[in-house]
N, C-alpha and C positions, 0 to 999 in steps of 0.2 A: 503494500499500498504506499509506503514511503518514495517508492521508484515511479508507482503510476501517478501520484500525486504532482509531483515535480516535473513529469513528461506531459502530463494533462496541464500543468499551468503554463508550459512552453507553447502548447498546442493552443490554449485559450488566447494568450496574448499574441501568437502569430494570427490567429482569427480576427482581432482587433486592430491590427496593424500595428502593434508595439513593437513586433519583428517582423522584418521582411527579409527577403532572400539575400540582401548583402549582410546584414546581421548575422543569418545562418553560416554565410561563409566566413565571416569574420571570427564567430565563435569556433567554429570548427577548425579554424586555422589557429586559434588561441590556445584550445585545449592541446592540438597535436604539436605545436610548435614552441609553447611556453608553458602552460601550467602543468601538464602531464610530465614533462622533462624536470621541472622543478620539484613535483611530488615525489618522482623516482627517487633524486638524488637526496634530498632531505631525508626520507626513509632509511635508503640504505645506509646513509651517514649516522642518523641519529639512534638508529634501533639496532642494538649489538645482537638482538635475537636472529636477524635476518642472515648471520653469518652461517645459520645452519643449511641455507641454500648451497653452499659449498660443497656439502655432504650428499646432496641430492642429483649426484651426476646422472643416474639412471632416469631421473625425472624430465630431463630434456627430450629423452627420447620417447616419451609418451605422446606429446603433442604431435610430433613428425609422424611416428608412426600410426596413431590413432586418424589424423586427418589423411595421410596418404591411402589409408586402408577405406575410409569413407570415400575420398575420390575415386580410388577404382571401382568400389560397389556401385557409387551413381553412374560410373562409366557403364557397366553392365546393366545395371537397371534402366539406365536411359535408352540403352539399344533395345532390351527386349520391350519396352514399353513404347517405344517410337517417338521420343522427344523429338520435336523438329530442331533441324540441323542450325537455324538461324538461333537459337536459344539454348543449345547442347553444352557449350561451354559454361554460360551462364547458370545453367541447371546443375553442373558440377560443383560449382564454386558455392551455391545457395544451399546445397546437399552437405558439403562437407566444413564448410569454413564459417566462423562465427564472429558476432561483433565484441571482440575481446574488451575494447576500453569503453566505448560509450555505454554500453549495458553492464557487461561482464565486470567491470571495475568496482562500478558502484554498488552493483547487486551483492556481489561476493563480500565488499567490505560491511554491508548491512548483514549478512548472513554468518561471516565468519571473523569479522573484525581486521584490524591490522596484520594478523598473521598470515592472511590470504594472500596479501601483497607480492610477495617473492614468486610465487606459484601462478599468480595471473600473468605476472611478466615472463615467466618461462614459457607459459603458453602462448602469449602474444609472440613472442619471439619465432617459436614454431609457425603460427597462424600466419603471420605478417610476410615470412620468407617464403611460404608455399603459396600463399595469394598472389604476391608479385612476380613469382616464377610460373609454376604450372598453372595457376589460377588465371594469371591475365593471358599466358599463352593460348590456354582453352578458349577463353572469350574472344581472343583474336582469331582463332580458327574458325568461329562462327561465321565470319564472312570473309569474303576475298578481297575486300576493299583496301585491307592495310595488312601489312605483312612485316614481321620483324624478327630477329633471332631471338631463341629461347633464351637465353642470356645476352643483354646489352648493357651499355653505360646508364641509359634511362632507367633500366631495371634495377641494376646496384643502387642508382641513386635514391630509388623510392623504398629498396629494402632497408638501407641505412638510413632513416628517417631521424628526425629528431628524437622521438621515444626511445627507439633502440639504440642510438648513441648514448643517450642519458642513463640507459640501461647497464651498458658498458662502463661509463663514467663512474656511476654509483658503485658497481661491483669493484672498480679498481679502487675507489676512496676507501671501499670496506676493506679490501684486502691489505691495504698498508695502514688500516685503524686510523685516518685521517682524522683531524679536529678542525671542523671549520669554526672560524669566529661565530661568536653568538648572534651578533646582528646579521650574518650571511645565513645562517641557519634558520632564524625566524622569518628572513626575507623569503626564501626558499619555501617554508611551512605556510607562509601568509599566502603567496601565489599559487602553492601547489593545492591548498584548500579549495581553490575555485573550480578545481576540475570536474568534480562530481556534479555540481549544479549546472555549470556549463553545458558537460556533456549530454545531461539529461534534458537540458532545454533545446540542444540541437536535435533530440530524438523527437521531441514534440513539434519543433518548427518544420523538421523533416516530413513527419506525417502529413501536416496541414498542407505544405505545398506541393507534395505529389499529388493531392486531391484523388478521390474515389472513382471518379468518372470512368477511367479508362482500365481499371484493374482486371488482372488476368485471372480467374479462376477455373482450372481445368483439371485433367487428370495428372500432367505434369507438375502443376502447383501443389497438389495434395502429396505427390509422390516426395517432392522436395520438401516439404513441410515435415513429412514422417522421417525422411533422412535427418533434417536438422534437430528435431526433437526428440528422435528415438534412436535411431541408428548409429549416429555420430556420438551421442553420451556412453550408448551401449558399448561400443568399440573402444571407447576412451577406459570406459570402466575395465574390461576385459584386459586391455593391455596393463593397465594400473596393476591389477590383480597379478600379472604373469610376471611383470618386473618387481613386484613386491617395494612399491613405493609408500612413503608415510602415511597415515590413514588423512591427516588434514589435506596432503598433498593431493590424493585421490579424490576427495571429495570435492575440493575447489576444481579440478580438472573436470571431473563431470559436470559439474553446474556451469563453468565456462562453455564446455563443448555443447551444452543445450541452449545457447544464447540465439539471439535472432541472427539473422543475415546481416553481413557486412554492408553497411551503406556505400562504400567505396565500389561495389560489385554494380550499381546501378550507373555510377559515374563513368567506369571503365567500360560498361556496354554501351552507353551513351557516344562516348568517345570512338569506340570501334565500331559503330552503327550494328551492334548487335541488337538482341531483342530487349530494348529500353524499358517497354512497358512491363515486359514480365519480370525483369530485375527489380524494377519500382514495387511492382506489385508484392513480390517475396520480401521485399525488407518492410513494407507495411504490414502484410499479414503476419510474419514472423514476430514483428515488435509487439503489435497488439496481443497476439496469443501469449508471448512470453510473460506478460502479467500473472496468467494461469500457470503456465507451464513451469516457470522456476521455481514457485514455492512448492509444486509438486514433486519435481525433482529433488528438491532439499529433503522433502518427508521422505521419499524412497531410498535415498542413499542411508537415511540414519538406519534402516532395516537391513542394508544391504552387508 
């Protein structure tokens, strides 16, 4: 309910023109380029318990393996069910890759507290790397209008974005046990605390600006939602059990794996002239459904 109320506030303010599309672009850029990096660095430097992240080497395998397995499963199911070529790459991305930051980060904070932070970042590392490589490559293959190599300078720039760079900086500072001046630490904390409300406002604004008039609801939509909320978290749970990762890490990974579709998928689909309306529909449907699904996933993993 905490998440839903803030998302609905962002939606309501956008309805009354308090927020328009330029504010949405500004908020999204602030979160990705400023507030989230500050939030990461503050938590790594100030919280000594996060050094336990160094003992979770196996944990980094879980996001990569589970997302790759979901992607391959989506490939097979998409072929069997006859997903149209123009949306096949988008379908695979929506099936396998989750909204780790804008929804996953604030939700896991509400459910697990600050101890969830390093595990969200581990999942984010795998998720963003795979999205900007096999994910974007798959979306580009939906249309012959643009082609580029599987790995390029542009793809590498997108992988090594400000949050991922801040992740490595934070880990480095933690490793050398760096002590930042208190005024610097407080500044990072103050700016970082803007991350959650701004991210949730972005979700609400995005739903408002997308509109509901052209939303796609067909068999491929339902199959992708099934993958997003059932197969992806189930595979994550199985790999977590197989690799014997710590209990909290497993729970956080499963919840993050069941998050909505990445908002970037609709942007990339638009850019490469793939099925943009389908991608936008998947972002909206999955975001709205997550209000119900996320608490259910949390209840289920308590008994697993």
